[in-house]
Backbone bond lengths (Angstrom), bond angles and torsions (degrees), N, CA, C in turn:
res aa  C-N    CA-C-N  psi(-1)  N-CA   C-N-CA  omega(-1)  CA-C   N-CA-C  phi
1 M - - - 1.461 - - 1.524 110.32 -
2 A 1.350 115.34 154.08 1.452 120.05 179.32 1.520 110.15 -72.77
3 A 1.318 115.11 162.70 1.455 120.65 179.20 1.527 109.81 -69.00
4 P 1.382 117.60 158.87 1.459 120.79 177.44 1.520 110.18 -56.58
5 G 1.329 116.15 146.37 1.453 120.51 -178.08 1.507 108.96 141.57
6 P 1.333 117.89 -150.45 1.460 119.85 178.74 1.524 111.15 -58.08
7 L 1.336 115.67 148.79 1.457 119.85 176.04 1.518 109.28 -64.59
8 H 1.315 117.06 127.71 1.460 122.74 177.82 1.523 108.48 -107.22
9 V 1.329 115.65 120.68 1.461 122.24 -178.29 1.522 108.94 -113.40
10 G 1.311 116.87 131.77 1.452 121.65 172.33 1.513 109.05 -96.53
11 L 1.325 116.96 117.77 1.461 122.75 -179.14 1.518 108.57 -104.85
12 T 1.322 116.86 127.75 1.455 119.37 -179.41 1.521 110.55 -147.61
13 G 1.322 114.94 167.58 1.459 121.88 179.66 1.509 108.45 171.49
14 G 1.306 116.82 159.78 1.448 120.79 179.92 1.519 112.28 -69.88
15 I 1.308 116.52 164.38 1.451 121.53 177.55 1.531 109.74 -55.91
16 G 1.327 116.66 133.62 1.452 120.50 179.50 1.513 115.22 77.73
17 S 1.319 117.78 8.54 1.470 120.27 -177.22 1.526 112.51 -77.92
18 G 1.334 117.39 -21.88 1.459 120.62 -175.03 1.516 112.54 103.99
19 K 1.314 116.06 16.92 1.472 120.85 -178.87 1.526 112.10 -58.95
20 S 1.326 116.83 -40.86 1.457 120.10 -179.42 1.527 111.44 -65.69
21 T 1.324 116.57 -34.15 1.468 120.67 176.67 1.519 110.48 -63.46
22 V 1.330 116.16 -42.96 1.466 120.43 178.90 1.524 110.30 -68.03
23 A 1.330 117.78 -39.88 1.467 120.95 177.70 1.519 110.56 -59.22
24 A 1.335 117.03 -42.86 1.462 120.63 179.38 1.526 111.11 -65.12
25 A 1.335 116.77 -37.70 1.463 120.40 178.19 1.526 111.29 -64.95
26 L 1.321 116.81 -38.33 1.458 120.88 177.88 1.530 110.82 -69.37
27 A 1.322 116.44 -37.70 1.470 120.15 177.95 1.531 110.39 -63.40
28 R 1.334 117.22 -40.08 1.465 120.49 178.63 1.517 111.55 -61.85
29 R 1.323 116.60 -26.03 1.457 120.47 -179.32 1.524 112.23 -91.00
30 G 1.310 116.99 3.33 1.463 120.30 172.81 1.507 116.07 109.83
31 A 1.321 117.75 0.95 1.463 119.48 178.74 1.526 110.42 -72.97
32 L 1.307 115.74 148.09 1.457 121.40 168.09 1.519 106.75 -88.20
33 V 1.329 117.04 113.79 1.464 121.49 -178.16 1.519 109.10 -97.87
34 V 1.326 115.46 123.92 1.464 122.25 176.04 1.522 106.78 -105.12
35 D 1.317 116.44 108.68 1.464 123.19 -172.93 1.530 108.94 -94.51
36 T 1.320 116.89 102.40 1.466 119.02 -176.68 1.526 112.37 -71.20
37 D 1.327 117.63 -25.63 1.465 120.12 175.27 1.532 110.30 -66.21
38 L 1.336 115.62 -42.27 1.459 120.14 177.35 1.526 110.74 -63.92
39 I 1.321 116.42 -41.47 1.467 120.00 177.45 1.520 110.09 -59.43
40 S 1.334 116.96 -43.69 1.458 120.95 178.85 1.520 111.26 -59.10
41 R 1.341 116.27 -43.53 1.463 119.78 179.68 1.525 111.28 -65.07
42 Q 1.333 116.48 -37.52 1.459 119.55 178.68 1.530 111.41 -67.38
43 L 1.316 116.53 -37.73 1.460 120.66 179.08 1.518 112.30 -66.06
44 T 1.344 116.24 -25.20 1.465 120.43 -177.12 1.526 112.19 -111.60
45 A 1.336 116.98 12.33 1.462 121.65 173.26 1.528 108.77 -80.07
46 P 1.331 118.66 170.87 1.465 119.72 176.77 1.531 111.54 -50.89
47 R 1.317 116.02 130.72 1.473 124.45 -177.63 1.525 112.28 68.55
48 G 1.329 117.65 14.28 1.459 120.63 177.92 1.513 111.76 -67.07
49 A 1.325 115.61 149.17 1.464 120.80 -173.63 1.524 113.32 -63.09
50 A 1.333 116.93 -26.52 1.467 119.37 -176.60 1.525 113.10 -84.74
51 L 1.329 118.36 -16.57 1.459 120.35 -170.58 1.526 114.39 -61.03
52 P 1.346 119.76 -44.58 1.464 117.90 179.38 1.531 112.92 -60.39
53 I 1.341 115.97 -36.28 1.464 120.20 -179.33 1.523 109.93 -71.00
54 V 1.333 116.54 -41.51 1.466 120.86 178.58 1.523 110.32 -63.12
55 A 1.338 116.40 -44.27 1.463 120.04 -179.83 1.521 111.38 -62.89
56 A 1.331 116.54 -38.50 1.468 119.87 178.93 1.517 111.40 -67.35
57 A 1.335 116.91 -35.18 1.463 120.72 -176.55 1.524 112.85 -82.85
58 F 1.346 116.91 -33.56 1.471 120.11 -172.24 1.525 113.60 -117.76
59 G 1.313 117.03 -9.60 1.458 120.00 -179.07 1.510 112.42 101.75
60 A 1.338 115.38 152.24 1.466 121.17 -177.62 1.517 112.32 -64.16
61 A 1.327 117.81 -19.96 1.471 120.87 -179.92 1.527 111.80 -64.87
62 M 1.323 117.85 -16.99 1.461 120.89 178.46 1.524 112.37 -79.61
63 I 1.330 117.61 -5.22 1.454 121.31 177.75 1.526 107.88 -102.25
64 D 1.326 116.55 126.61 1.461 119.45 -175.38 1.534 111.32 -81.77
65 P 1.336 118.56 174.77 1.465 120.36 -176.17 1.526 114.75 -59.93
66 S 1.334 117.80 -23.91 1.467 120.26 178.81 1.522 112.26 -78.80
67 G 1.336 116.81 -9.85 1.453 120.60 -177.70 1.511 114.05 94.52
68 A 1.330 116.93 5.95 1.468 122.10 178.41 1.525 109.94 -100.69
69 L 1.313 115.42 168.02 1.461 120.25 172.99 1.518 109.45 -62.14
70 D 1.325 116.89 133.64 1.459 121.75 173.36 1.531 106.74 -78.75
71 R 1.322 115.16 92.95 1.457 120.43 -169.81 1.535 111.57 -66.22
72 A 1.326 117.32 -37.90 1.469 119.52 179.47 1.530 110.27 -65.31
73 R 1.322 116.36 -42.09 1.457 119.76 -179.45 1.537 110.62 -67.59
74 M 1.331 115.94 -40.99 1.466 118.78 178.92 1.520 110.51 -67.12
75 R 1.329 117.01 -38.24 1.461 119.93 178.53 1.522 110.33 -60.12
76 A 1.336 116.39 -44.14 1.468 119.84 178.08 1.524 110.96 -62.34
77 E 1.320 116.76 -37.94 1.468 121.22 -179.29 1.527 111.31 -64.48
78 V 1.328 117.05 -46.39 1.462 118.87 -175.96 1.535 111.52 -75.98
79 F 1.336 117.26 -26.11 1.463 118.89 173.53 1.529 110.40 -66.24
80 A 1.324 115.69 -38.68 1.467 120.36 -175.43 1.518 112.75 -79.57
81 D 1.340 117.29 -23.65 1.465 120.49 -172.01 1.525 110.32 -140.17
82 P 1.338 118.56 101.81 1.463 120.97 179.85 1.521 113.00 -56.48
83 A 1.339 117.64 -31.66 1.464 120.18 178.90 1.525 110.50 -65.75
84 A 1.329 116.76 -33.79 1.462 120.63 177.54 1.524 110.25 -66.46
85 R 1.308 116.39 -39.57 1.469 119.37 177.67 1.523 110.72 -61.01
86 L 1.327 116.66 -42.63 1.462 120.32 179.53 1.528 111.09 -64.91
87 R 1.333 117.35 -38.11 1.461 120.31 178.18 1.531 110.89 -64.75
88 L 1.329 115.44 -41.41 1.462 119.37 179.21 1.524 110.61 -65.82
89 E 1.321 117.00 -43.65 1.461 120.53 179.19 1.530 111.17 -62.46
90 A 1.337 116.63 -37.25 1.469 120.23 179.35 1.529 111.57 -64.29
91 I 1.321 116.16 -27.80 1.465 120.43 176.94 1.524 110.91 -80.23
92 L 1.332 116.19 -49.47 1.459 120.44 -170.13 1.520 114.37 -80.60
93 H 1.326 117.52 -40.52 1.459 119.13 -170.74 1.529 114.11 -60.89
94 P 1.341 119.95 -43.03 1.478 118.01 177.18 1.530 112.61 -62.99
95 L 1.329 116.96 -38.90 1.462 120.49 179.38 1.529 111.03 -67.43
96 I 1.322 116.26 -40.26 1.463 120.27 177.15 1.522 110.24 -63.58
97 G 1.333 116.56 -44.38 1.460 120.37 -179.91 1.516 112.62 -60.81
98 E 1.328 117.28 -41.70 1.462 120.88 179.19 1.524 111.27 -63.00
99 E 1.329 116.27 -45.88 1.462 119.62 -179.02 1.528 111.39 -68.57
100 A 1.328 117.46 -37.17 1.464 120.88 178.19 1.520 110.63 -62.22
101 Q 1.320 116.95 -43.40 1.464 120.08 178.79 1.524 111.17 -65.75
102 A 1.326 116.45 -38.55 1.465 120.05 178.64 1.523 110.42 -62.74
103 Q 1.328 117.03 -42.21 1.461 119.63 178.61 1.527 111.53 -66.67
104 A 1.315 116.93 -38.45 1.469 120.87 -179.19 1.528 111.60 -63.33
105 L 1.321 116.59 -29.97 1.466 119.92 178.90 1.518 112.12 -65.86
106 G 1.320 117.12 -14.95 1.457 120.76 177.66 1.515 113.74 -81.76
107 A 1.315 118.10 -0.88 1.464 120.94 -179.42 1.517 110.81 -71.13
108 R 1.307 115.59 147.53 1.468 120.23 171.89 1.533 109.02 -67.59
109 P 1.323 118.30 159.35 1.472 120.29 -177.49 1.529 113.98 -56.30
110 D 1.342 116.97 -29.62 1.464 120.04 -177.59 1.524 112.85 -107.23
111 Q 1.324 117.56 12.10 1.461 120.57 -173.16 1.524 111.75 -93.88
112 T 1.328 116.41 128.34 1.457 121.41 175.47 1.521 109.77 -66.93
113 V 1.325 115.92 134.52 1.465 121.72 177.72 1.527 108.04 -108.47
114 V 1.320 116.05 126.27 1.460 121.76 178.81 1.524 108.54 -111.24
115 F 1.312 116.45 116.89 1.462 121.73 175.26 1.528 107.72 -93.46
116 D 1.317 115.59 110.92 1.467 121.95 179.12 1.528 106.90 -86.32
117 V 1.342 116.25 104.14 1.470 121.08 -171.05 1.533 109.72 -129.65
118 P 1.336 118.80 103.77 1.462 119.76 -178.86 1.527 113.80 -56.98
119 L 1.334 117.69 -36.41 1.470 121.01 -175.41 1.528 112.06 -103.88
120 L 1.309 116.80 30.49 1.473 119.71 -177.94 1.521 111.54 -61.19
121 T 1.321 117.92 -40.63 1.463 120.92 -178.32 1.522 111.38 -60.55
122 E 1.327 116.28 -36.67 1.459 121.23 -177.72 1.525 112.23 -77.56
123 S 1.321 118.10 -10.56 1.466 121.99 -172.26 1.520 111.89 -115.20
124 R 1.301 117.19 105.98 1.469 120.71 175.48 1.523 110.34 -62.40
125 H 1.318 115.71 -33.19 1.467 121.16 179.61 1.523 110.68 -57.61
126 W 1.333 117.63 -47.68 1.448 120.23 -179.72 1.520 111.46 -67.02
127 R 1.306 117.45 -40.53 1.465 119.44 -178.18 1.519 111.43 -62.08
128 Q 1.328 117.05 -28.94 1.458 120.28 179.39 1.526 112.57 -78.82
129 R 1.327 117.35 -11.71 1.455 121.07 -176.92 1.518 113.07 -97.52
130 V 1.325 118.48 -1.72 1.458 120.50 -176.93 1.526 110.70 -123.51
131 D 1.341 114.52 156.97 1.460 120.97 179.63 1.525 112.46 -90.14
132 R 1.322 116.38 -29.38 1.457 122.27 179.96 1.524 108.55 -136.28
133 V 1.316 116.27 148.00 1.460 121.34 172.36 1.527 107.83 -116.23
134 L 1.327 115.43 121.69 1.456 122.33 179.10 1.526 108.36 -111.14
135 V 1.317 116.78 122.41 1.467 122.70 -178.05 1.523 109.50 -109.86
136 V 1.320 115.51 131.56 1.466 121.66 171.14 1.524 106.82 -100.45
137 D 1.319 116.50 124.95 1.463 120.76 -170.99 1.526 110.36 -127.06
138 C 1.328 115.29 145.00 1.462 119.45 172.30 1.524 109.48 -156.49
139 D 1.308 115.62 170.40 1.458 122.56 -179.09 1.531 109.75 -65.05
140 E 1.334 116.56 141.57 1.464 120.87 -178.75 1.525 112.12 -60.07
141 R 1.308 117.05 -37.81 1.466 120.38 178.92 1.526 110.73 -59.03
142 L 1.319 115.30 -39.05 1.459 120.19 179.65 1.532 111.04 -71.28
143 Q 1.323 117.26 -35.51 1.465 120.27 174.58 1.523 110.66 -56.78
144 V 1.334 115.89 -48.13 1.459 120.72 -178.38 1.522 110.31 -61.74
145 L 1.318 116.83 -45.46 1.466 121.02 -178.69 1.520 111.31 -60.70
146 R 1.316 117.26 -47.19 1.461 120.76 -178.40 1.524 112.19 -62.14
147 V 1.325 116.18 -45.10 1.465 119.12 -175.36 1.522 111.32 -70.65
148 T 1.320 117.67 -41.10 1.468 118.91 179.49 1.521 110.74 -65.08
149 Q 1.325 117.76 -35.30 1.462 120.46 -179.24 1.527 111.98 -71.27
150 R 1.336 117.24 -36.21 1.470 118.69 -173.88 1.522 113.14 -90.84
151 S 1.329 118.04 -24.98 1.456 119.71 -169.94 1.524 114.45 -114.32
152 G 1.319 116.33 -18.94 1.454 118.73 -175.17 1.518 113.72 82.11
153 W 1.341 117.39 3.35 1.457 119.85 175.52 1.526 109.05 -66.46
154 T 1.318 114.62 156.38 1.460 119.58 173.11 1.529 109.26 -81.09
155 E 1.329 115.07 163.17 1.460 119.57 177.32 1.523 110.85 -60.31
156 V 1.333 116.82 -38.78 1.465 120.74 179.64 1.525 110.71 -61.03
157 E 1.328 117.30 -42.37 1.464 120.61 179.91 1.521 111.01 -63.82
158 V 1.315 116.78 -42.38 1.469 119.92 179.94 1.528 110.42 -64.95
159 L 1.315 116.81 -43.43 1.465 120.50 -179.67 1.524 111.31 -63.93
160 R 1.329 117.41 -32.86 1.463 120.17 176.18 1.523 110.69 -64.41
161 V 1.321 116.49 -42.09 1.463 119.77 178.16 1.524 110.02 -64.06
162 I 1.322 116.75 -45.88 1.466 120.56 179.42 1.525 110.80 -58.38
163 A 1.327 116.48 -40.07 1.466 120.56 -179.32 1.523 112.18 -65.40
164 Q 1.333 117.01 -28.54 1.464 120.44 -179.75 1.524 112.47 -84.50
165 Q 1.331 116.16 -16.44 1.465 119.65 178.95 1.524 110.30 -88.76
166 A 1.322 114.82 164.93 1.463 119.90 176.22 1.528 109.87 -59.68
167 S 1.312 116.18 152.56 1.462 120.09 178.38 1.523 110.53 -72.07
168 R 1.317 115.81 161.44 1.467 119.82 176.16 1.526 110.41 -58.42
169 A 1.317 116.98 -40.36 1.465 120.57 -179.82 1.523 111.23 -63.54
170 A 1.330 116.86 -40.16 1.463 120.32 -179.96 1.523 110.96 -65.77
171 R 1.338 117.13 -40.67 1.462 119.55 178.22 1.522 110.49 -64.99
172 R 1.307 116.55 -45.03 1.468 119.59 -179.98 1.537 111.40 -62.36
173 A 1.315 116.33 -32.05 1.466 120.26 -177.32 1.522 112.52 -65.85
174 I 1.324 118.08 -27.57 1.469 119.80 -179.20 1.524 112.02 -100.45
175 A 1.336 117.69 -0.31 1.461 121.32 -172.64 1.523 112.19 -78.42
176 D 1.322 115.56 140.28 1.460 121.25 166.35 1.528 109.84 -87.10
177 A 1.330 115.80 -27.18 1.467 121.47 176.46 1.520 108.34 -149.01
178 V 1.330 115.53 146.22 1.461 121.77 178.88 1.525 108.61 -125.09
179 L 1.334 116.11 129.37 1.461 121.85 172.51 1.523 107.42 -106.61
180 V 1.323 116.58 117.49 1.463 121.14 179.60 1.526 108.08 -86.70
181 N 1.329 116.02 128.28 1.460 121.41 -176.69 1.526 110.44 -125.05
182 D 1.329 116.22 51.03 1.458 120.51 177.05 1.531 109.70 -77.52
183 E 1.326 116.87 170.31 1.462 121.17 -171.40 1.515 113.52 -65.56
184 D 1.323 118.28 -20.03 1.463 119.94 179.97 1.525 112.56 -89.07
185 I 1.330 117.93 3.49 1.463 121.12 -177.12 1.523 110.80 -82.87
186 G 1.321 117.60 -54.36 1.461 120.99 -178.20 1.520 111.07 87.39
187 L 1.341 115.70 149.88 1.459 120.74 -175.44 1.526 112.34 -65.25
188 A 1.336 117.19 -37.29 1.464 119.97 -178.59 1.526 110.87 -65.62
189 A 1.333 116.05 -43.30 1.463 119.27 179.49 1.525 110.79 -66.73
190 L 1.328 117.13 -39.87 1.458 120.06 177.76 1.522 110.51 -61.40
191 D 1.324 116.56 -42.98 1.460 120.42 178.97 1.530 110.97 -63.49
192 N 1.315 117.50 -37.58 1.466 120.77 176.90 1.525 110.79 -63.09
193 H 1.322 117.29 -39.48 1.460 120.66 178.23 1.532 110.74 -65.51
194 V 1.329 115.81 -39.22 1.469 119.39 175.66 1.521 110.00 -61.58
195 E 1.326 116.78 -43.36 1.468 121.12 -179.52 1.530 111.18 -60.80
196 Q 1.320 117.07 -43.86 1.463 120.22 179.69 1.525 111.30 -60.81
197 L 1.313 115.13 -43.70 1.458 119.82 179.69 1.521 110.59 -66.81
198 W 1.317 116.55 -42.08 1.462 121.64 179.82 1.533 110.76 -59.25
199 Q 1.322 117.11 -43.50 1.462 120.67 -179.63 1.524 111.04 -63.38
200 L 1.321 117.44 -39.46 1.463 120.10 176.71 1.524 110.85 -61.64
201 W 1.336 116.91 -43.67 1.461 120.87 179.63 1.523 110.29 -62.51
202 Q 1.330 116.74 -43.40 1.464 119.34 -175.59 1.532 111.93 -69.21
203 Q 1.324 116.34 -23.86 1.460 119.70 176.58 1.527 112.45 -74.16
204 G 1.325 115.47 -13.62 1.462 119.79 176.54 1.508 114.04 71.73
205 D 1.314 117.68 22.30 1.472 121.38 179.21 1.537 108.55 -71.40
206 P 1.338 118.76 115.46 1.468 120.33 -178.51 1.513 113.38 -63.86
207 S 1.331 117.23 -17.93 1.462 119.24 179.52 1.524 112.37 -92.58
208 A 1.335 116.83 -2.25 1.458 120.01 -179.74 1.514 110.14 -68.36
209 P 1.322 118.03 146.05 1.462 121.20 -178.37 1.528 112.15 -66.80
């Protein structure tokens, strides 16, 4: 569990689940959202702190002409070689954790901090740093549809990412609360569910999910 102080919530969900939508809804209600995916992108952007280490571990060919990580090339590398994925995680995860903690220190004494962590289920370290785990869940078919429509990825690429992430059952097993974001829910209903959960948290009920 996290140390006494502001409520720390770990927000997670599979790719295309709608996690970012829920994070934005929580931010509108006053939460400080720490987006670990954004931190990762910043670390691997031009002049990012992780780039020299990545280049040393994987070769200069992993850096694109703009000076950023060639994300498509790295994605292909880690899909093909699980050991490469572990090497990349060993580089990025400590740096992401340090920056996430630094951002969390900027919270007001009474401000809820939401750590948006795609791989929270896979990380015991993250689960020990939060007071609540909130999972956004949806049907796998819908995940594929959303990601292919927004990113231009192929269905095969999306399914590869899903296969590397924790299963829906595993995420639900560690959840204190689950927000279902299937296609029949709608944005207004999802926002209402966020509001209900937010009110429970703000009441400080220790038995609240």
